[in-house]
C-alpha positions as CSV (number, residue, x, y, z in Angstrom):
1,X,66.9,167.5,51.1
2,X,65.0,167.6,47.9
3,X,67.0,167.9,44.5
4,X,65.7,169.9,41.7
5,X,64.5,166.7,40.3
6,X,62.2,166.1,43.2
7,X,64.6,163.1,44.5
8,X,65.6,163.0,48.1
9,X,69.3,163.5,48.6
10,X,71.1,161.4,51.5
11,X,74.4,160.0,52.5
12,X,75.9,158.1,49.6
13,X,76.5,154.9,51.8
14,X,73.8,155.2,54.8
15,X,75.0,152.0,56.2
16,X,78.6,153.0,56.7
17,X,78.5,156.8,56.7
18,X,77.4,158.9,59.8
19,X,76.1,161.7,57.5
20,X,73.0,163.0,58.3
21,X,70.4,166.0,57.7
22,X,71.1,168.6,60.3
23,X,68.2,169.5,62.3
24,X,67.6,171.3,65.6
25,X,67.0,169.4,68.8
26,X,63.5,170.2,68.8
27,X,63.0,168.8,65.5
28,X,64.9,165.6,66.4
29,X,62.6,165.3,69.4
30,X,59.6,165.0,67.1
31,X,58.1,161.5,66.6
32,X,57.5,160.3,63.2
33,X,53.7,161.1,63.3
34,X,54.4,164.9,63.9
35,X,56.9,164.9,61.2
36,X,54.2,163.2,58.8
37,X,51.7,165.9,59.6
38,X,54.4,168.7,59.0
39,X,55.4,167.1,55.6
40,X,51.9,166.9,54.7
41,X,51.1,170.6,55.4
42,X,53.9,171.4,53.1
43,X,57.0,171.4,55.4
44,X,59.9,169.9,53.4
45,X,62.4,170.0,56.2
46,X,60.0,167.6,58.1
47,X,60.1,164.7,55.1
48,X,63.9,165.2,54.8
49,X,64.3,164.6,58.6
50,X,62.0,161.6,58.0
51,X,64.4,160.4,55.3
52,X,67.4,160.7,57.6
53,X,65.9,158.8,60.4
54,X,64.9,155.7,58.3
55,X,67.7,155.7,55.5
56,X,69.6,153.0,57.5
57,X,66.4,150.8,57.9
58,X,65.4,151.3,54.3
59,X,68.8,150.2,52.9
60,X,69.1,147.3,55.0
61,X,65.6,146.3,53.9
62,X,66.1,146.7,50.4
63,X,69.6,144.7,50.5
64,X,68.4,141.6,52.4
65,X,65.0,141.6,50.2
66,X,67.3,141.5,47.0
67,X,68.3,144.8,45.8
68,X,72.0,144.1,46.0
69,X,74.0,146.8,44.4
70,X,70.7,148.5,43.5
71,X,69.8,149.2,46.7
72,X,70.5,152.9,46.9
73,X,68.3,153.3,43.8
74,X,65.4,151.2,45.4
75,X,65.4,153.5,48.6
76,X,65.8,156.5,46.4
77,X,62.7,155.7,44.7
78,X,61.0,154.5,47.9
79,X,61.5,157.8,49.6
80,X,60.1,159.6,46.4
81,X,56.8,157.5,46.3
82,X,56.6,157.7,50.2
83,X,56.5,161.5,49.9
84,X,54.0,161.4,47.1
85,X,51.8,158.9,49.0
86,X,51.8,160.8,52.1
87,X,48.1,161.5,51.9
88,X,47.4,157.9,51.9
89,X,49.2,157.3,55.2
90,X,46.4,157.0,57.8
91,X,48.5,156.0,60.8
92,X,47.0,152.5,61.2
93,X,50.6,151.1,61.1
94,X,54.0,152.9,62.3
95,X,55.5,155.2,59.4
96,X,58.3,153.0,59.3
97,X,56.8,149.8,58.7
98,X,54.6,151.7,55.8
99,X,57.6,153.0,54.4
100,X,59.6,149.8,54.5
101,X,56.5,148.4,52.9
102,X,57.1,150.4,49.8
103,X,60.8,149.6,49.9
104,X,59.8,145.8,49.9
105,X,57.4,146.5,46.9
106,X,60.1,148.3,44.8
107,X,62.5,145.4,45.5
108,X,59.8,142.9,44.3
109,X,59.4,145.0,41.2
110,X,63.1,145.2,40.8
111,X,63.1,141.1,40.9
112,X,60.3,141.1,38.3
113,X,62.3,143.3,36.0
114,X,65.3,141.1,36.2
115,X,63.1,138.0,35.6
116,X,64.5,136.3,38.6
117,X,62.6,133.4,40.2
118,X,63.8,134.2,43.6
119,X,62.6,137.3,45.8
120,X,65.5,137.4,48.1
121,X,69.1,138.2,47.4
122,X,70.8,136.2,50.1
123,X,72.2,133.6,47.4
124,X,74.8,136.5,46.6
125,X,76.4,135.9,50.0
126,X,77.4,132.3,48.9
127,X,78.2,133.2,45.3
128,X,80.4,136.0,46.2
129,X,81.0,136.4,50.0
130,X,83.4,139.4,49.6
131,X,80.6,141.3,47.2
132,X,79.8,145.0,47.9
133,X,76.2,144.3,49.3
134,X,77.3,141.6,51.7
135,X,80.6,143.7,52.5
136,X,78.5,146.6,54.0
137,X,78.5,147.0,57.3
138,X,74.9,146.9,57.8
139,X,74.7,143.6,56.2
140,X,77.8,142.3,57.9
141,X,76.2,143.2,61.5
142,X,72.9,141.0,60.2
143,X,75.0,138.2,59.0
144,X,78.1,138.2,61.4
145,X,79.2,135.0,62.9
146,X,81.0,131.9,61.9
147,X,77.7,130.2,60.8
148,X,76.9,133.2,58.4
149,X,77.7,131.1,55.2
150,X,75.5,128.0,56.6
151,X,72.8,130.2,57.6
152,X,72.7,132.0,54.2
153,X,72.7,128.7,52.3
154,X,69.9,127.3,54.5
155,X,67.9,130.5,53.8
156,X,68.0,130.2,50.2
157,X,66.8,126.6,50.4
158,X,63.7,128.1,52.0
159,X,60.7,128.9,49.8
160,X,60.2,132.7,49.1
161,X,57.5,133.3,51.3
162,X,59.2,131.4,54.4
163,X,62.5,133.5,53.4
164,X,60.7,136.8,53.6
165,X,59.1,136.3,56.8
166,X,62.4,135.0,58.5
167,X,64.2,138.0,57.0
168,X,61.5,140.5,58.5
169,X,61.4,139.0,61.7
170,X,64.9,138.2,62.6
171,X,67.1,139.8,60.0
172,X,65.3,143.2,60.1
173,X,64.0,142.7,63.7
174,X,60.6,144.0,62.6
175,X,57.8,143.6,64.9
176,X,54.8,141.2,64.1
177,X,52.7,144.4,63.3
178,X,55.4,145.7,61.2
179,X,55.8,142.4,59.2
180,X,52.0,142.4,58.7
181,X,52.3,145.8,57.2
182,X,55.4,145.0,55.1
183,X,54.4,141.8,53.7
184,X,50.6,142.5,53.5
185,X,49.7,139.2,55.1
186,X,46.9,138.8,57.7
187,X,48.3,138.4,61.3
188,X,47.4,134.7,61.6
189,X,49.4,134.0,58.3
190,X,52.4,135.8,59.5
191,X,52.2,133.8,63.0
192,X,51.7,130.4,61.4
193,X,54.4,131.1,58.6
194,X,57.1,132.2,61.1
195,X,56.7,129.2,63.2
196,X,56.7,126.8,60.0
197,X,59.7,128.7,58.4
198,X,61.7,128.4,61.7
199,X,61.1,124.8,62.0
200,X,62.3,124.4,58.4
201,X,65.2,126.5,58.7
202,X,66.2,124.6,62.0
203,X,65.9,121.4,60.1
204,X,68.1,122.7,57.3
205,X,70.8,124.0,59.5
206,X,70.7,120.7,61.5
207,X,71.4,118.9,58.1
208,X,74.4,121.1,57.5
209,X,75.9,120.7,60.7
210,X,75.7,116.8,59.9
211,X,77.4,117.4,56.6
212,X,80.2,119.7,58.2
213,X,80.8,116.8,60.7
């Protein structure tokens, strides 16, 4: 729901909690485009349902792109800005990818404010494997497995743009169209960057395997 400050209230930990905004079956059955249309027409419940529907994806995106413990604040701002910018949404991309692009931009702004060189936060997994960000169920699901630490270390070694496209395509499981929208790159750049980044990542993982014996 919308608070008195105009912010969107949601479950405190969206990745672990099952709490969602209640809605009728007919409302749940509506697709994003119909809900956007309703929200533009002044129906606050429609945007509340969009928030409930995409909170988990937004939270996971913020964490993997670098927000860490600030992920909830990031997605809060993204939902507020998304509501303000609804008139600009033209339906050329899915609402989900449009919203996640806002989340990604907010995360980049956070990095600039912190004066960090790296755009992605995955280095936190190596520095502190039991940190709150990495301990979260959503991130555990993405990074689960015996090779998590090795994978994270290799990802940290990639250039930022390579790291971003890998996260979008394989950690967030975004489609090519959604990745184009989120990163704001031409489709050809996404294709070529994905291919090169995967080759680099495989090479780094092979080196790590050799080091481990």
